[in-house]
C-alpha positions in Angstrom: -22.1 10.8 -15.9 -18.6 9.5 -15.4 -18.2 7.3 -12.4 -17.0 9.2 -9.5 -12.9 8.3 -8.4 -11.4 10.7 -5.6 -8.6 10.8 -7.8 -9.9 14.0 -9.7 -9.0 16.3 -7.4 -9.7 18.9 -7.0 -13.4 18.4 -6.5 -16.3 19.3 -4.5 -18.9 17.1 -2.4 -21.9 19.3 -1.5 -25.6 19.0 -1.2 -28.1 19.1 1.6 -27.4 17.7 5.3 -29.9 15.2 4.6 -32.8 14.1 2.1 -35.2 16.5 2.2 -38.2 17.2 -0.2 -38.2 16.4 -3.7 -38.3 20.4 -5.0 -35.6 21.4 -2.5 -32.9 18.4 -3.4 -33.4 19.2 -7.5 -33.0 23.3 -6.8 -29.7 22.0 -4.7 -28.9 19.8 -7.8 -30.0 22.1 -10.5 -27.4 24.5 -9.4 -24.6 22.3 -8.6 -25.2 20.8 -12.2 -24.6 24.1 -13.5 -21.8 25.1 -11.0 -19.9 22.0 -12.4 -20.4 22.6 -16.1 -19.1 26.5 -15.6 -16.1 25.9 -14.4 -15.3 22.2 -14.9 -15.1 20.7 -11.7 -16.1 17.0 -10.3 -19.1 17.9 -8.3 -20.7 14.9 -6.0 -24.3 15.6 -4.6 -24.5 14.6 -0.8 -27.3 13.5 1.1 -27.9 11.2 3.8 -31.0 9.0 4.2 -30.5 8.6 7.4 -28.7 11.3 10.4 -28.9 8.6 13.1 -26.2 10.8 15.1 -28.1 13.8 15.8 -27.9 15.1 19.3 -31.8 15.8 19.9 -34.3 13.4 19.8 -36.6 15.2 18.3 -34.3 16.1 15.7 -34.8 15.4 11.6 -33.1 12.1 10.5 -34.1 11.6 6.9 -36.6 9.7 5.4 -34.9 6.6 6.1 -32.5 3.9 3.8 -35.2 3.0 1.2 -37.4 6.7 0.8 -33.8 8.3 0.8 -32.2 5.7 -1.2 -35.0 6.2 -4.1 -34.4 10.4 -3.7 -31.1 9.6 -4.4 -31.4 8.3 -7.7 -34.2 10.4 -8.5 -31.3 13.2 -8.6 -28.6 11.5 -10.6 -30.8 9.9 -12.8 -32.4 13.7 -13.7 -29.5 15.5 -13.0 -26.6 13.7 -14.0 -24.8 14.2 -10.8 -23.3 11.3 -8.7 -24.3 10.8 -5.6 -22.7 10.6 -2.2 -24.2 9.4 1.2 -23.7 8.1 5.1 -24.0 4.9 6.2 -23.9 4.6 9.8 -24.4 0.4 10.1 -22.3 -2.4 8.2 -26.2 -3.8 6.9 -27.1 -0.3 4.9 -23.8 -0.7 3.0 -24.3 -3.4 0.1 -28.1 -1.1 -0.4 -26.5 2.0 -0.5 -23.6 1.7 -2.7 -26.2 -0.1 -5.2 -27.5 3.2 -6.1 -24.9 5.7 -4.7 -22.0 6.0 -6.4 -19.6 7.1 -3.1 -20.5 5.9 0.4 -19.5 7.9 4.0 -18.3 6.7 7.0 -19.5 9.5 9.7 -16.5 11.1 11.7 -18.3 9.6 15.0 -17.5 5.9 13.8 -14.7 6.4 12.2 -13.3 3.9 13.9 -15.9 1.5 14.0 -14.3 -2.0 12.1 -17.1 -3.9 10.7 -18.1 -0.9 9.1 -15.5 0.4 7.8 -14.9 -3.0 6.4 -18.3 -3.6 4.6 -17.7 0.0 3.2 -14.8 -1.1 1.2 -15.9 -4.1 0.2 -18.5 -2.8 -1.9 -17.0 -1.9 -4.9 -17.2 1.6 -4.6 -15.6 4.7 -3.5 -15.3 5.6 0.1 -15.1 8.9 2.1 -14.0 8.9 6.0 -14.9 11.9 7.9 -11.9 12.0 10.9 -12.9 12.1 14.3 -12.4 15.3 16.3 -10.9 13.5 18.7 -8.0 11.8 16.4 -4.8 13.3 14.8 -3.9 13.0 11.0 -1.9 10.4 11.6 -4.2 8.2 13.7 -6.6 7.7 10.5 -4.3 5.5 9.3 -5.5 2.6 11.0 -9.0 3.7 9.9 -7.8 3.5 6.1 -6.4 0.5 6.3 -9.6 -1.0 7.8 -11.4 0.1 5.0 -8.8 -1.2 2.0 -9.1 -4.4 4.1 -12.8 -4.8 2.1 -10.8 -4.3 -0.8 -11.5 -0.5 -1.7 -8.3 1.4 -2.7 -10.3 4.8 -3.4 -10.2 6.7 -0.8 -10.6 10.0 0.7 -10.7 11.7 4.1 -12.4 14.5 5.0 -11.3 17.0 7.8 -13.9 17.5 10.8 -11.4 19.5 13.2 -9.6 18.8 16.3 -12.1 19.2 19.2 -15.1 20.9 20.2 -15.0 24.5 21.4 -18.9 24.1 23.4 -20.3 23.9 20.1 -17.7 24.8 17.4 -15.3 22.7 15.6 -11.8 24.0 15.8 -9.8 23.1 13.8 -5.7 23.1 14.7 -3.7 25.5 12.1 -0.4 23.9 13.0 -1.5 21.1 10.7 -2.7 23.1 7.9 1.3 22.7 6.4 0.8 19.0 6.5 -2.8 19.1 5.0 -3.2 22.3 3.4 -6.7 21.9 4.0 -8.1 25.0 6.9 -11.7 25.3 5.6 -13.9 24.4 8.2 -16.1 22.6 8.7 -15.0 19.9 6.4 -12.3 19.8 3.6 -12.1 16.5 1.7 -8.9 15.5 0.7 -8.0 12.6 -2.2 -6.5 9.4 -0.8 -6.4 7.2 -3.7 -2.9 6.4 -3.4 -1.4 4.5 -0.4 0.0 7.0 0.9 -1.1 8.7 4.2 -3.6 11.5 4.2 -1.5 13.9 5.4 0.3 13.7 1.9 -2.7 12.8 -0.1 -4.2 16.0 1.3 -2.0 17.9 -1.2 -5.1 18.0 -3.6 -7.5 19.3 -1.3 -10.9 19.7 -2.2 -14.3 20.6 -0.5 -16.9 19.4 1.5 -20.4 21.7 1.8 -23.5 21.4 2.7 -25.8 23.3 0.8 -29.7 24.6 0.9 -32.1 26.7 -1.0 -33.1 27.7 2.8 -31.7 28.3 6.0 -31.6 26.0 8.9 -34.8 25.7 11.1 -32.3 26.8 14.0 -29.9 29.3 13.0 -27.6 30.6 15.0 -28.4 33.8 16.9 -26.9 37.2 16.3 -25.3 36.6 19.3 -22.6 34.3 18.0 -21.8 37.1 15.3 -21.4 40.2 16.7 -18.1 41.7 17.0 -17.4 42.4 21.0 -14.9 44.9 22.0 -12.3 44.0 24.1 -10.7 46.5 26.5 -6.6 45.4 26.4 -4.4 46.2 29.8 -1.6 48.3 30.0 1.1 46.7 29.7 2.8 46.2 33.2 6.4 47.5 33.6 9.1 47.1 36.4 12.2 49.1 36.8 15.4 47.3 37.7 15.1 46.4 41.2 12.3 48.4 41.6 8.4 47.7 42.3 5.8 47.3 39.6 4.5 50.2 37.8 1.0 49.9 36.2 -1.7 47.2 36.1 -1.8 44.2 35.4 -5.6 43.5 35.1 
């Protein structure tokens, strides 16, 4: 198995949102390994040992640092895939880097200076998710912090530009700049010293994979097509009263 690098674009980051049972991890890893071989595409298996930013207190967080890293080590050894995981605290960077091939900084933490520097100091490639409140150029500072730790193999993941009542909404006006419109996330190679926008010319994809649907699947309401009756176009003759309805 070759050493992982974000320079090998296009590439695919995929896997469960969090570390799950061994059989689930194995099934996903087997499918991704076949995909990588069939398409000769660099694939990195992603799963988080801890999802510390769940919206609910009772949300599934994962097995924790030690058990989660053992599960990722198993995937790496059994299926020959490089592995990637999130870190939420600076103290997690070194133990995680001893097992995984790449580290990831969540979007909500993309400005945490100590976390970014700690990730960059581990000698592993680092993927930073862009906060939804930031534009592409706003990630310059985040990448500079990772580089200050000594890392030069970087990627930036688009996570949308704002929240729309539970949905992540992307700014399509930035599409010609980022070369990316796939949601919820598109990772872009940024190994060179250029900006995230310039690096996004070789766009790659970040996907959640699972052999079973999530426990809280969206209801049918969100996917049902709702017909909308458009109003008649209001007209007004020159120097005359309004005709038609504007409602």
